[in-house]
C-alpha positions in Angstrom: 153.9 -6.3 106.8 151.6 -4.9 109.6 154.2 -5.7 112.3 156.9 -3.9 110.3 154.6 -0.8 109.9 153.9 -0.7 113.6 157.6 -1.0 114.5 158.6 1.7 112.1 155.9 4.0 113.5 156.9 3.3 117.1 160.4 4.5 116.3 159.6 7.4 113.9 156.7 9.1 115.6 158.4 9.9 119.0 161.5 11.1 117.1 159.5 13.3 114.9 157.5 14.8 117.8 160.8 15.6 119.6 162.3 17.3 116.5 159.2 19.4 115.9 159.3 20.4 119.6 162.9 21.5 119.4 162.2 24.1 116.7 162.8 25.1 113.1 166.6 24.3 113.0 166.2 20.5 113.9 163.1 20.5 111.6 165.2 22.0 108.8 167.9 19.3 109.2 165.3 16.5 109.2 163.5 17.9 106.2 166.8 18.2 104.3 167.4 14.4 104.8 163.8 13.5 104.0 163.6 15.7 101.0 166.9 14.5 99.6 165.9 10.9 99.9 162.5 11.6 98.4 164.1 13.4 95.5 166.5 10.5 94.8 163.4 8.2 94.8 161.7 10.6 92.3 164.8 10.5 90.0 164.9 6.7 90.3 161.3 6.6 89.1 162.2 8.8 86.2 165.1 6.5 85.4 162.7 3.6 85.1 160.8 5.7 82.5 164.0 6.4 80.6 163.6 10.1 81.2 166.5 12.4 81.5 167.1 14.6 84.5 169.8 16.6 86.3 170.4 14.6 89.5 172.9 16.7 91.4 171.6 20.2 90.5 168.1 18.9 91.4 169.3 17.7 94.8 171.1 21.0 95.5 168.0 22.8 94.5 165.6 21.2 97.0 168.1 21.6 99.8 168.7 25.3 99.0 165.0 25.8 98.7 164.5 24.5 102.3 167.2 26.9 103.5 165.3 29.6 101.8 162.1 28.8 103.7 164.0 28.8 106.9 165.5 32.2 106.2 162.1 33.5 105.3 160.8 32.5 108.7 163.7 34.3 110.4 164.1 37.4 108.2 160.7 37.9 106.5 162.5 38.1 103.1 160.9 35.7 100.5 164.1 33.8 99.6 162.3 30.8 98.0 161.2 32.7 95.0 164.8 33.9 94.4 166.1 30.4 94.8 163.6 29.0 92.3 164.7 31.7 89.8 168.3 30.9 90.4 168.0 27.2 89.9 165.9 27.5 86.8 168.8 29.4 85.3 171.2 26.7 86.7 169.1 23.9 85.0 169.1 25.8 81.7 172.9 26.5 82.0 173.6 22.8 82.6 171.4 21.9 79.6 173.4 24.4 77.4 176.5 22.3 78.2 174.9 19.1 77.2 176.2 17.4 74.0 172.8 15.7 73.3 170.2 18.4 72.7 167.3 16.0 72.1 166.4 15.8 75.8 167.2 19.3 77.1 163.6 20.4 77.4 162.5 17.3 79.3 165.6 17.4 81.5 165.0 20.9 82.6 161.2 20.5 83.0 161.5 17.2 85.0 164.2 18.5 87.3 162.2 21.8 87.9 159.0 19.8 88.6 160.9 17.7 91.2 162.1 20.8 92.9 158.6 22.2 93.1 156.7 19.0 93.9 159.1 17.9 96.7 161.1 20.9 97.8 158.5 23.7 97.4 155.5 21.8 98.9 157.4 20.3 101.8 159.2 23.6 102.6 155.9 25.0 103.8 156.3 22.8 106.9 159.0 25.2 108.1 156.6 28.1 107.5 153.9 26.3 109.4 156.2 25.6 112.3 157.2 29.2 112.3 153.6 30.6 112.8 154.0 32.6 116.1 153.3 30.6 119.2 151.0 28.0 117.6 153.4 26.5 115.0 154.3 23.4 117.0 150.7 22.4 117.7 149.7 23.1 114.1 152.3 20.7 112.9 151.0 18.0 115.3 147.5 18.8 114.0 148.7 18.3 110.4 150.4 14.9 111.2 147.5 13.6 113.4 144.8 14.5 110.9 146.7 13.2 107.8 147.8 9.9 109.4 144.4 9.3 111.1 142.7 9.8 107.7 145.2 7.6 105.9 144.8 4.7 108.4 141.0 4.8 108.3 140.9 5.1 104.5 143.2 2.0 104.3 141.3 -0.1 106.9 137.8 0.6 105.7 138.8 0.4 102.0 140.5 -2.9 102.5 137.5 -4.5 104.4 134.5 -2.7 102.8 135.7 -1.2 99.5 133.5 -2.2 96.6 133.4 0.9 94.4 136.7 1.7 92.8 137.7 5.4 92.8 140.7 5.6 90.5 141.3 2.1 89.1 143.7 3.2 86.4 146.0 4.9 89.0 145.5 2.9 92.2 143.2 -0.2 91.9 143.1 -0.6 95.7 141.5 2.8 96.3 137.7 2.8 96.9 135.0 5.4 97.5 134.2 3.7 100.7 137.7 4.2 101.9 137.8 7.7 100.7 134.6 8.6 102.6 136.0 6.9 105.8 139.3 8.8 105.4 137.4 12.1 105.0 135.2 11.5 108.1 138.3 10.4 110.1 140.1 13.7 109.1 137.2 15.8 110.4 137.0 13.8 113.7 140.8 14.0 114.2 140.8 17.8 113.6 138.0 18.4 116.1 139.6 16.0 118.6 143.0 17.6 118.5 141.4 21.0 119.2 139.9 19.6 122.4 142.9 17.6 123.4 145.3 20.5 122.9 143.3 22.6 125.3 143.9 20.2 128.2 145.9 21.6 131.0 149.1 19.5 130.6 149.3 20.4 126.9 148.4 24.0 127.5 151.5 24.4 129.7 153.5 23.6 126.6 151.7 26.2 124.6 150.0 23.6 122.4 146.4 24.8 122.8 144.4 25.5 119.6 141.3 26.6 121.4 141.4 29.8 119.4 140.1 27.8 116.5 136.3 27.5 116.4 134.8 24.0 116.0 133.6 25.0 112.5 137.2 25.9 111.6 138.3 22.4 112.6 135.6 20.8 110.5 136.7 22.8 107.5 140.4 21.9 108.2 139.4 18.3 108.5 137.6 18.4 105.1 140.4 20.2 103.5 143.2 17.9 104.7 141.0 14.8 104.2 140.6 15.6 100.5 144.1 17.0 100.0 145.8 14.0 101.5 143.9 11.6 99.3 144.6 13.6 96.2 148.3 13.8 97.2 148.3 10.0 97.6 146.8 9.5 94.1 149.2 12.0 92.6 152.2 10.0 93.7 150.5 6.8 92.7 150.0 8.3 89.2 153.8 8.9 89.0 154.5 5.3 90.1 152.0 4.0 87.7 153.7 5.9 84.9 157.1 4.5 86.0 155.6 0.9 86.3 156.7 0.5 90.0 154.8 -0.4 93.1 156.8 1.6 95.7 159.1 4.5 95.3 161.6 2.8 97.5 162.1 0.5 100.5 163.9 2.6 103.1 161.0 2.5 105.6 160.2 -1.1 106.6 156.5 -1.8 105.9 155.9 1.6 104.4 157.9 1.6 101.2 159.9 4.6 100.2 160.2 8.1 101.7 158.0 9.5 99.0 155.4 6.9 99.6 155.2 8.0 103.3 155.1 11.7 102.5 152.8 11.8 99.5 149.7 12.9 101.5 151.6 15.4 103.5 153.1 17.0 100.4 149.6 18.3 99.6 148.4 18.9 103.2 151.4 20.9 104.4 150.8 24.0 102.2 147.0 23.6 102.4 147.0 23.9 106.2 149.6 26.7 106.1 147.6 28.9 103.8 144.3 28.0 105.6 145.8 29.1 108.9 147.1 32.3 107.4 143.6 33.1 106.2 142.0 32.2 109.5 144.5 34.1 111.7 144.8 37.3 109.6 
């Protein structure tokens, strides 16, 4: 399991760094693939619960929503709100055509929730990447802090975890692991600020030295908490569905939704935090 995780990371991380470096268009394409796969896993979980949903309108909705975020970055017009409005009407229109009226409310609600949970939250990554000249480095900050926190929470929790944090949702999660993950997030945020200011990275316009150390401490705390809550939120959905992993597309990591659960919370948290700091 550990070997598979490491091999997957050795392939995925350099590819992801390259795509983020190339700009918002490659990032949009990658997000479309990731979000479509995560949405299909979400619908698969719902199928395990015998819930009704609108598969193809839901998939179209998350893809169009990402395009809306991309257009917002490039035009300044807030397309995502219009797209959510449009697809809410689409979901209701599809429900109107249904012969079985006993599940229309759950069908519309569950499909809309998937659009917001996966498409809306992840779409903020395009907004984050589009923040003037600092977007690329901010995305690396997001990934570094989130993954560093996840790794330390897992390692410390596995070895020293004694006090269960949310046993009904995720029995393996412990307060010891949570504290370790939070501390690791703060350390990672402060370290990235320092590393990004090194000359060879500054040449690529990756410096985040404009952030004060206190800003980085706050960002670390915010992402350390947000990532773990995001992880628990997805675990709650899996627990409700009675499954261990959302999928198996990533060797050693489970499904796409499993790998992105912490990021789904942290992407918008970091984006709005930076909008506040930089205003």
